N, C-alpha and C positions, 0 to 999 in steps of 0.2 A: 277377749282384750282387756276392754273398756272394766267390765267384770273383775278379774283380776288386780289391778289396778286401783278397784275402789274396794278392795277386800268384799265384792259384794256377790250374790248367785242370784240374777233376776233375768230369767227368761223374757226375752226382747216381744213385743207385742207387733206384728208384721199387720199394718193397714192398707188397701188399697191408695195411691196417692189422686187427688183431684185433677191434678195440672198434667197435660199435653205433653210437654217436653220440661224434663225434672232433671236432676243432677244423675239419675241411671241412667243417661243419656249422652250424658259426660263422662270424660275417662281424664283423670289426674295424670298425664305422660309428659314429663320430660327429657323425654329422646331428645326433640328437635333443639331444644338451648343446649343439652349437652354435647351435641355432634356441633354444634356451633361453636359454643365458648370452650367446651372441655371441663365445667363446671361441675361437681358434683353436690345434691343438697348435703348442706348442712346439721340439719337435724335429720335422725332416722324417723321411720314411721311410728316405731314403739314410744322413742320420744317424745315424739309428738302428743301422741296419745296419753302420755305420763304430763304434758308438761299442762295439756287440754282437761286433766281430770282431777292433776294437781287441788286451783279453789276449792272441791268441792271435798278435799279432806280435811280440810281446815276449821 
């Protein structure tokens, strides 16, 4: 998806993480807050990626 937004064709290079606890051990899940409040995300995942990549297109 990032390649698509940036107009690139770069193959990711995966390297072993040296930290025992890292982001792969966490999960972004808004279900609890959604159940409690009924709120939905205001920005889709795709739009979030586009926003993060935007400055690199300038």
